[in-house]
C-alpha positions in Angstrom: 71.4 14.8 7.0 73.9 12.5 5.3 73.2 8.9 4.3 75.4 7.7 7.2 73.4 9.8 9.7 70.2 8.4 8.3 71.5 4.9 8.8 72.5 5.6 12.3 69.2 7.1 13.1 67.4 4.1 11.6 69.6 1.8 13.7 68.8 3.7 16.9 65.1 3.5 16.2 65.3 -0.2 15.5 67.2 -0.9 18.7 64.8 1.2 20.7 61.8 -0.6 19.2 63.4 -4.0 19.9 63.9 -3.0 23.5 60.4 -1.7 23.8 58.9 -4.9 22.4 60.9 -7.0 24.8 59.7 -4.8 27.7 56.1 -5.0 26.5 56.3 -8.8 26.3 57.7 -8.9 29.8 55.0 -6.6 31.1 52.3 -8.7 29.5 53.7 -12.0 30.9 53.9 -10.4 34.4 50.3 -9.3 34.2 49.1 -12.7 33.0 51.0 -14.4 35.8 49.6 -12.1 38.5 53.0 -10.7 39.4 53.4 -7.0 40.3 53.7 -4.8 37.2 53.4 -1.2 36.2 49.9 0.1 35.8 50.6 1.0 32.2 52.6 -0.8 29.6 56.0 0.6 28.4 55.8 3.7 26.3 55.7 3.4 22.6 57.8 5.5 20.2 55.5 7.5 17.8 57.4 6.1 14.8 57.0 2.5 16.1 53.3 3.0 16.9 52.6 4.4 13.4 54.5 1.5 11.9 52.6 -1.1 13.9 49.2 0.6 13.3 49.8 0.8 9.5 51.1 -2.8 9.1 48.6 -4.8 7.0 47.0 -7.8 8.6 48.0 -11.4 7.6 46.0 -12.7 4.7 45.1 -16.0 6.4 44.3 -14.7 9.8 40.9 -16.5 9.7 42.7 -19.7 10.9 43.9 -18.0 14.0 40.4 -17.8 15.6 38.5 -20.7 17.3 35.7 -20.4 14.8 38.1 -20.5 11.9 39.8 -23.7 13.3 36.4 -25.4 13.8 35.4 -24.4 10.2 38.6 -25.8 8.8 38.2 -29.1 10.7 34.6 -29.4 9.4 35.7 -28.7 5.9 38.5 -31.3 6.1 36.1 -33.9 7.5 33.5 -33.2 4.7 36.1 -33.4 1.9 37.7 -36.6 3.3 34.3 -38.3 3.9 34.1 -40.1 0.5 37.6 -41.4 0.7 37.1 -42.6 4.3 34.3 -45.0 3.4 35.4 -48.6 2.6 35.3 -49.4 -1.1 34.9 -45.7 -2.1 31.2 -45.2 -2.6 30.7 -43.1 -5.8 27.2 -42.0 -4.7 28.6 -40.5 -1.5 31.3 -38.9 -3.6 28.7 -37.2 -5.8 26.7 -36.0 -2.7 29.7 -34.2 -1.4 30.1 -32.5 -4.7 26.5 -31.4 -4.6 27.0 -30.1 -1.1 30.0 -28.0 -2.3 28.0 -26.7 -5.2 25.0 -25.8 -3.0 27.5 -24.1 -0.6 28.7 -21.9 -3.4 25.1 -20.8 -4.2 24.4 -20.1 -0.5 27.7 -18.1 -0.1 26.5 -15.8 -2.8 23.0 -15.7 -1.3 24.5 -14.9 2.1 26.4 -11.9 0.6 23.1 -10.3 -0.6 20.8 -11.5 2.2 22.9 -12.1 5.2 25.3 -9.2 4.9 23.4 -6.7 2.9 19.9 -7.5 4.2 18.2 -7.9 0.8 16.5 -11.3 0.6 16.3 -12.9 -2.9 14.2 -15.9 -3.6 15.3 -16.3 -7.2 18.7 -17.9 -6.9 17.6 -20.9 -8.9 17.4 -18.6 -11.9 21.1 -18.0 -11.9 21.8 -21.7 -11.3 19.9 -22.5 -14.5 21.7 -19.7 -16.4 25.1 -21.3 -15.5 23.9 -24.8 -16.4 22.5 -23.7 -19.7 25.6 -21.7 -20.5 27.8 -24.8 -20.2 25.2 -26.9 -22.1 24.8 -24.5 -25.0 28.5 -23.7 -25.4 29.9 -27.2 -25.1 27.3 -28.7 -27.5 26.4 -26.0 -29.9 30.0 -24.7 -30.4 31.9 -28.0 -29.8 34.1 -27.4 -32.9 35.4 -24.0 -31.8 37.2 -22.5 -28.9 33.8 -21.5 -27.4 33.1 -25.1 -26.9 35.9 -25.5 -24.3 34.5 -26.5 -21.0 36.7 -24.1 -18.9 35.9 -21.1 -21.1 32.2 -21.9 -20.7 32.7 -21.7 -16.9 34.1 -18.2 -17.3 31.3 -17.2 -19.6 28.8 -18.6 -17.0 30.2 -16.3 -14.4 30.0 -13.3 -16.7 26.4 -14.1 -17.8 25.4 -14.7 -14.2 26.7 -11.3 -13.1 25.1 -9.6 -16.1 21.8 -11.3 -15.3 22.2 -10.2 -11.7 22.7 -6.6 -12.8 19.7 -6.8 -15.2 17.4 -8.1 -12.5 18.9 -6.3 -9.6 18.7 -2.8 -11.0 14.9 -2.7 -11.0 14.3 -5.1 -8.2 16.5 -3.4 -5.7 14.5 -0.2 -5.9 12.1 -1.9 -3.5 12.8 -3.3 0.0 11.9 -6.1 2.4 9.1 -8.4 1.4 8.5 -6.5 -1.9 12.1 -7.4 -3.0 11.5 -11.1 -2.2 8.2 -11.1 -4.2 9.9 -9.4 -7.2 12.8 -11.8 -7.3 10.4 -14.7 -6.9 8.3 -13.5 -9.8 11.4 -13.8 -12.1 11.5 -17.6 -11.6 8.5 -18.6 -13.8 9.5 -16.0 -16.3 12.9 -17.7 -16.9 11.3 -21.1 -16.7 9.0 -20.1 -19.6 12.0 -18.7 -21.5 14.1 -21.9 -21.3 11.0 -24.0 -22.1 10.0 -21.9 -25.1 9.5 -23.6 -28.4 10.7 -20.5 -30.2 14.1 -20.8 -28.6 14.2 -24.6 -28.8 17.2 -24.6 -31.2 19.2 -22.9 -28.5 17.8 -24.3 -25.2 16.3 -27.6 -26.4 12.7 -26.9 -25.3 11.2 -29.2 -22.7 13.8 -31.9 -23.4 16.6 -29.5 -22.7 20.3 -30.2 -23.7 21.8 -33.6 -23.3 25.2 -35.2 -23.8 27.0 -32.4 -21.9 30.7 -33.2 -21.1 31.0 -34.7 -17.7 33.7 -36.9 -15.9 31.1 -38.8 -13.9 31.6 -42.6 -14.0 34.7 -42.1 -16.2 32.4 -42.7 -19.2 34.3 -42.6 -22.5 33.1 -39.8 -24.8 34.1 -38.4 -28.1 36.9 -35.8 -28.0 34.5 -32.9 -28.4 32.5 -34.2 -25.4 35.4 -34.8 -23.0 36.6 -32.6 -20.2 40.4 -32.5 -20.4 43.0 -31.4 -17.9 44.2 -28.0 -19.2 47.4 -28.0 -21.3 47.6 -31.9 -21.2 44.8 -33.2 -23.4 44.3 -36.0 -20.9 40.6 -36.8 -20.0 39.6 -36.0 -16.5 38.4 -38.6 -14.1 35.6 -37.9 -11.5 38.3 -37.6 -8.8 40.2 -35.0 -10.9 37.1 -32.9 -11.3 36.3 -33.3 -7.6 39.7 -31.8 -6.7 39.1 -28.9 -9.2 35.8 -28.3 -7.5 37.5 -28.2 -4.1 40.0 -25.7 -5.4 37.3 -23.5 -6.9 35.2 -23.7 -3.7 38.3 -22.6 -1.6 39.0 -19.7 -4.0 35.3 -18.6 -3.9 35.2 -18.8 -0.1 38.3 -16.6 0.3 37.1 -14.1 -2.2 33.8 -13.8 -0.3 35.8 -13.5 3.0 37.9 -10.8 1.5 34.8 -8.9 0.5 33.2 -9.2 3.9 36.4 -8.1 5.7 36.9 -5.1 3.4 35.4 -1.6 3.3 32.8 -3.0 0.9 31.8 -5.7 3.4 31.4 -3.1 6.1 29.3 -1.0 3.7 27.1 -4.0 3.0 26.6 -4.6 6.8 26.0 -0.9 7.3 23.2 -1.0 4.7 21.7 -4.0 6.4 21.7 -2.4 9.9 20.7 1.2 8.9 20.4 2.6 5.4 20.0 6.1 6.8 23.3 5.9 8.7 25.0 4.3 5.8 24.0 7.2 3.5 25.1 9.7 6.0 28.5 8.0 6.1 29.0 8.4 2.4 27.9 4.8 1.4 26.2 4.7 -2.0 23.5 2.3 -0.8 22.0 1.4 -4.2 25.5 0.8 -5.7 26.4 -1.5 -2.8 23.1 -3.5 -3.2 23.6 -4.0 -6.9 27.2 -5.0 -6.5 26.3 -7.6 -3.9 23.4 -8.9 -6.1 25.8 -9.3 -9.1 28.3 -11.2 -7.0 25.6 -13.4 -5.6 24.3 -14.1 -9.1 27.8 -14.9 -10.4 28.4 -17.4 -7.6 25.0 -19.1 -8.3 25.7 -19.3 -12.0 29.1 -20.8 -11.5 27.6 -23.4 -9.1 25.0 -24.3 -11.7 27.6 -24.7 -14.4 29.7 -27.0 -12.1 26.7 -29.0 -11.0 25.7 -29.6 -14.6 29.2 -30.7 -15.5 29.8 -33.3 -12.7 26.3 -34.7 -12.0 23.7 -34.8 -14.7 25.3 -34.4 -18.1 22.2 -32.6 -19.1 20.2 -29.5 -18.3 16.4 -29.0 -18.8 13.5 -27.1 -17.3 11.7 -29.2 -14.7 8.1 -30.2 -15.1 6.7 -27.1 -13.3 7.9 -23.7 -12.3 7.1 -24.5 -8.7 10.1 -26.8 -8.6 12.4 -23.8 -9.2 10.7 -21.9 -6.4 11.1 -24.9 -4.1 14.8 -25.1 -4.9 15.3 -21.4 -4.3 13.5 -21.8 -0.9 15.9 -24.7 0.0 18.9 -22.4 -0.5 17.3 -19.9 1.9 16.7 -22.6 4.5 20.4 -23.6 4.2 21.5 -20.0 4.9 19.1 -19.7 7.9 20.1 -23.0 9.5 23.8 -22.5 8.9 23.9 -18.9 10.1 22.8 -15.8 8.3 25.5 -13.2 8.0 28.4 -15.6 8.9 31.2 -16.8 6.7 31.0 -20.5 7.8 27.2 -20.6 7.8 26.7 -21.5 4.1 28.9 -24.6 4.4 27.3 -25.7 7.7 23.8 -25.1 6.4 24.3 -26.8 3.1 25.9 -29.8 4.7 23.1 -30.1 7.4 20.2 -29.7 5.0 21.7 -32.0 2.4 22.2 -34.7 5.0 18.6 -34.2 6.3 17.3 -34.6 2.7 19.3 -37.8 2.4 18.1 -39.2 5.7 14.4 -38.3 5.3 13.7 -41.2 2.7 15.6 -43.7 4.9 13.6 -42.7 7.9 10.4 -43.0 5.8 11.4 -46.6 4.9 11.9 -47.5 8.6 8.5 -45.9 9.5 6.9 -47.4 6.3 5.7 -43.9 5.4 6.5 -41.8 2.3 8.3 -39.0 4.1 10.0 -37.8 0.9 6.8 -36.0 -0.2 7.0 -34.0 3.0 10.7 -32.9 2.6 10.0 -29.3 1.8 7.4 -29.0 4.6 9.9 -30.5 7.1 12.6 -28.1 6.0 10.2 -25.2 6.4 9.4 -26.3 9.9 13.1 -26.7 10.7 13.8 -23.2 9.3 11.0 -21.8 11.5 12.3 -23.4 14.6 15.8 -22.1 13.8 14.6 -18.6 13.4 12.7 -18.7 16.7 15.2 -20.7 18.8 18.5 -19.6 17.2 18.2 -16.6 15.0 21.9 -16.6 14.3 21.8 -20.3 13.1 24.2 -23.0 14.0 27.3 -20.9 13.5 25.6 -18.0 15.3 25.3 -20.2 18.4 29.0 -21.0 18.3 29.9 -17.4 17.8 27.8 -16.2 20.7 29.5 -18.7 23.0 32.9 -17.6 21.9 32.0 -14.0 22.3 30.7 -14.6 25.9 33.9 -16.5 26.7 36.0 -13.7 25.4 34.0 -11.1 27.3 34.4 -13.0 30.6 38.2 -13.3 29.9 38.4 -9.6 29.1 36.6 -8.8 32.3 38.9 -10.9 34.4 42.1 -10.0 32.6 41.8 -6.5 31.2 44.0 -6.1 28.0 46.8 -3.6 28.1 45.9 -0.1 27.0 46.4 0.3 23.2 49.6 2.0 22.3 49.6 5.8 21.8 49.4 6.8 18.2 51.0 9.8 16.5 49.1 13.1 16.9 48.4 13.2 13.1 46.2 10.1 13.5 44.5 11.2 16.7 43.6 14.7 15.8 40.5 15.2 13.5 41.4 17.2 10.4 38.9 19.0 8.1 39.3 18.6 4.4 41.4 21.2 2.9 40.0 20.9 -0.6 36.6 22.2 0.7 37.9 25.1 2.7 36.7 28.0 0.6 35.1 31.2 1.9 34.1 32.3 5.4 30.6 30.9 5.2 30.4 27.1 5.4 26.7 26.6 5.2 24.0 29.0 4.1 20.2 28.5 3.5 18.4 31.2 1.6 14.6 31.5 2.1 14.5 27.7 2.3 11.1 26.0 2.8 10.1 22.4 3.2 6.5 21.6 2.8 4.7 18.3 3.8 1.2 18.5 2.2 -0.2 21.7 3.8 2.3 21.9 6.6 5.3 24.2 6.2 7.8 22.4 8.4 10.4 25.1 7.4 9.1 28.4 6.3 11.6 30.7 4.4 14.5 29.9 6.8 17.7 31.8 6.1 20.8 30.8 8.2 24.5 31.5 7.7 27.1 29.3 9.5 30.6 30.9 9.6 33.7 28.8 9.3 35.4 27.7 12.5 32.5 28.5 14.8 30.0 26.6 16.9 26.6 27.6 15.6 23.6 26.2 17.5 20.0 25.8 16.4 17.4 25.7 19.1 13.6 25.8 19.4 10.6 24.0 20.9 9.8 20.4 19.9 8.1 20.4 16.5 9.7 23.7 15.5 11.4 22.2 12.4 15.0 21.7 13.6 15.4 18.0 12.4 13.6 18.8 9.2 16.1 21.6 8.6 19.0 19.2 9.1 17.4 16.6 6.8 17.1 19.2 4.1 20.7 20.4 4.5 22.1 16.9 4.5 20.2 15.8 1.4 17.6 13.5 3.0 14.8 15.9 1.8 14.7 18.3 -1.1 13.3 21.8 -0.4 10.3 23.0 -2.2 11.4 26.7 -2.1 14.7 28.4 -1.6 18.3 27.1 -1.8 21.1 25.5 0.3 24.8 26.3 -0.2 27.7 24.4 1.3 31.3 25.6 0.9 30.1 28.0 -1.8 28.3 25.3 -3.9 24.6 24.8 -4.2 23.6 21.4 -2.8 19.8 21.4 -2.3 18.3 18.3 -3.8 21.6 16.4 -3.9 21.6 12.9 -2.3 23.1 12.4 1.1 26.3 10.8 -0.1 27.1 13.8 -2.2 27.0 16.1 0.8 29.2 13.7 2.7 31.8 13.5 -0.1 32.0 17.3 0.0 32.7 17.4 3.7 29.5 17.3 5.7 29.2 14.9 8.6 26.3 14.4 11.0 25.0 12.5 14.0 21.3 11.6 14.7 18.8 12.5 17.4 17.9 8.8 17.6 21.1 6.8 17.6 21.9 5.2 14.3 24.8 2.9 15.1 25.5 -0.5 13.5 25.0 -2.4 16.7 26.3 -5.8 15.4 29.5 -4.3 14.2 32.4 -3.5 16.5 33.2 0.0 17.7 36.3 0.1 15.5 34.3 -1.1 12.4 31.7 1.6 13.0 34.3 4.3 12.7 36.0 2.6 9.7 32.7 2.8 7.8 32.9 6.6 8.2 36.0 6.6 6.0 34.3 4.7 3.2 34.5 7.6 0.8 38.1 8.6 1.8 39.7 5.5 0.1 39.8 4.6 -3.5 40.3 0.9 -3.9 37.4 -0.7 -5.8 35.3 -3.7 -5.4 37.5 -6.1 -7.4 40.6 -4.8 -5.6 39.0 -5.5 -2.2 37.9 -8.9 -3.4 41.4 -10.1 -4.4 43.1 -8.1 -1.6 45.5 -6.2 -3.8 48.5 -4.4 -2.1 46.7 -1.1 -2.4 43.6 -2.3 -0.7 45.6 -3.9 2.1 47.5 -0.7 2.7 44.4 1.4 2.6 42.7 -1.0 5.1 45.6 -0.7 7.5 45.7 3.1 7.1 42.0 3.6 7.9 42.2 1.1 10.8 45.0 3.2 12.3 43.0 6.4 11.7 39.9 4.9 13.2 41.9 3.9 16.3 43.2 7.4 16.5 39.7 8.9 16.5 38.6 6.5 19.1 41.5 7.8 21.3 40.3 11.3 20.6 36.9 10.6 22.0 38.1 8.2 24.7 36.8 4.9 23.4 40.1 3.2 22.4 39.7 0.6 25.3 36.4 -0.7 23.8 37.5 -0.8 20.1 36.9 -4.5 19.7 33.5 -4.6 21.5 30.2 -4.7 19.6 28.7 -1.2 19.4 25.4 -2.5 20.8 27.0 -3.5 24.1 28.3 0.0 24.9 26.6 2.2 27.6 24.3 4.9 26.1 26.8 7.7 26.7 29.6 5.9 25.0 27.3 5.2 22.0 26.8 8.9 21.6 30.6 9.4 21.6 31.0 6.6 19.1 28.5 8.3 16.7 30.6 11.5 16.9 33.8 9.6 16.2 32.2 8.0 13.2 31.1 11.4 11.9 34.7 12.8 12.5 36.0 9.9 10.4 34.6 11.7 7.3 37.1 14.5 7.8 34.2 16.9 7.8 34.4 20.6 7.2 31.0 20.9 8.9 30.0 18.6 11.8 26.2 18.5 12.5 25.4 17.3 16.0 21.7 16.5 16.4 20.9 16.6 20.1 24.1 14.8 21.3 23.3 15.5 25.0 20.0 13.7 24.9 20.0 11.0 27.6 23.4 12.0 29.1 24.0 12.6 32.8 25.5 15.9 34.0 29.1 14.6 34.1 28.8 13.3 30.5 27.3 16.6 29.4 30.3 18.4 30.8 32.7 16.0 29.0 30.7 16.5 25.8 31.1 20.3 26.1 34.9 19.8 26.4 34.8 17.4 23.3 32.9 20.0 21.2 35.5 22.7 22.1 38.3 20.3 21.2 36.7 19.6 17.8 36.3 23.3 17.2 40.0 23.9 17.9 40.9 21.5 15.1 39.2 23.8 12.6 36.0 21.9 12.1 32.8 24.0 12.1 30.2 22.6 14.4 26.4 23.0 13.9 24.6 22.0 17.1 21.0 21.2 17.6 20.3 20.9 21.3 17.7 21.4 24.1 20.3 21.4 26.9 20.7 25.2 27.4 23.8 25.0 29.6 25.6 23.2 26.8 24.3 25.5 24.1 25.2 28.7 26.0 28.5 27.3 27.1 29.9 26.4 23.6 28.1 28.5 21.1 29.5 31.4 19.2 26.1 32.1 17.5 22.6 30.8 18.0 19.6 30.6 15.6 16.1 30.0 17.0 13.2 28.3 15.2 9.5 28.4 16.2 6.7 26.8 14.1 9.1 26.4 11.2 10.2 30.0 11.0 13.4 31.7 12.3 12.5 34.2 15.0 16.0 35.1 16.2 19.7 34.9 15.4 22.6 36.2 17.4 25.2 35.6 20.2 24.2 33.7 23.3 23.8 36.9 25.3 21.5 38.4 22.6 19.4 35.3 22.4 18.9 35.2 26.2 17.8 38.9 26.1 15.4 38.5 23.1 11.8 38.7 24.3 10.4 36.6 21.5 12.8 33.7 22.3 12.0 34.0 26.0 8.3 33.8 25.3 8.5 31.0 22.7 11.2 28.8 24.2 13.5 29.8 27.1 11.0 31.1 29.6 11.1 33.8 32.2 13.9 32.2 34.2 16.4 32.4 31.4 15.6 36.0 30.9 16.3 36.8 34.5 
């Protein structure tokens, strides 16, 4: 094809796409107005559909939502508050700065606790690390480049992240309340370190470090104690520093938003909802936890550095370690009241709690009672009431109302059917790099022993490529244990497991996923608070290469990958028939559709071997028939299916070969006809009717 022909073809495609867009807009307007319209929207050219599906989303799409608009208005009101008061009250100005600094700490805490589900009670540690970093560098190295205030902020971020890694690597080995206790135990340790007489030349002992550069009150200071505007040499005023703080806050908020909206954010949420499902989707759970902990610590450290710079001009350990524990608790209360696991929650929570702490002494004066002593107790009661009455916090209440309104609108005005995607996106495709040999999975004399119980006893099974191989047996026969050994949940005590020609027994679950093994679960393991589309997108976590930093700053590569996996996820939803509910929360789907969603998520791994653990459990006969058709379609794509099932009509209808377990041992292996005729299988499992 010549260049002229290519230009003509491109022009024809562009004209056709323009006409299609106009027709689609007219169809949408007609539907909205209630006028007669075709049942389906105008057809979509495959090229146009691919182009639309792969187009990256706008960077600032957060402002297009009602919640984003409300958050923006709240932020503007907060930032304008000091300037709106007559006479410009410096104390109010300082309080807003403290609210922004607290918000930065809570944003980081929300990443590790709200989105990853790992509650840390030691955020005050990192706040002090940031404050001491600025104090030490600007006073001990004031005659060198290290004494520059802005460099000290960068070093505070680095030291905070390093401290987060140092504390997170051992602490994140435990879960739940144990993690909270471990992080809480670090607080008095660091208090003792900063208060140590041995390190007094560095940290100043109990007196701490004073005369730190600060623009507060426009106090004149020597040149080596002055915060200057970069590249100008002009001393900053408190308003100048306030504007810098606002810019830093905006940058940190959008960096956190980018993380949450990226594959790393979905991995964090998946870890919070179900670590088992996250591991089986290729997410390196421990790595995700440590990364979130490091970012959380870096945010808190930077907030501590900023807080020291604009408010106190000094940093010192308080009179007792309990003060640090109390402050760490206050950050948790801010997160709970604002909305755990929401983007706007940290700002709302920090603002509300800060205002409450300001009002408590004033109310005490009116009541002639020292309420200030009861501040922590009142905040604890408020947090308890929030957890019971509104688990999602203030922002969660707003989000729930918006979600209910959208649900009602969707019910009354069904959206148009999503455009058809190219076949390459809809059709599951097994990984080519793992396609070696005729045997996909093989266990050789594999045994799994729990104490004195041999759940699997010398089980040898070969699964040939491109087949549907079923594993059946009575309840308690060891089927699920077999799957857990194969997928890396358990390590066998005896024997070996081979996948695609490589030995994998004892390897962690994410390794088997990376090599091309996907699975579903007997008990559904969906991320119920994520959308249907996001559930499937998590399944492609290991199939993209952009790193944590790339996702945080939204590089071009990360945006293109995000658009590509979103289009691929939509294609897989079309393959299983769930494209119409892509934007709904997974937990709101009927049970049968949740089963299909779990299969779509497993297919997103591009598996060589797909393990289905009792997928027909709880389905009605019509859904079982559809599931049978889906398994056949999956097999036709070249994916090998390993099926564990009790529904004999399904097993006999789709299987090429069947293995039977009884009391942990394999008692039969053959075609469906051979299994039905095997007397041992009839006696152990199928019964006389199946034999007849």
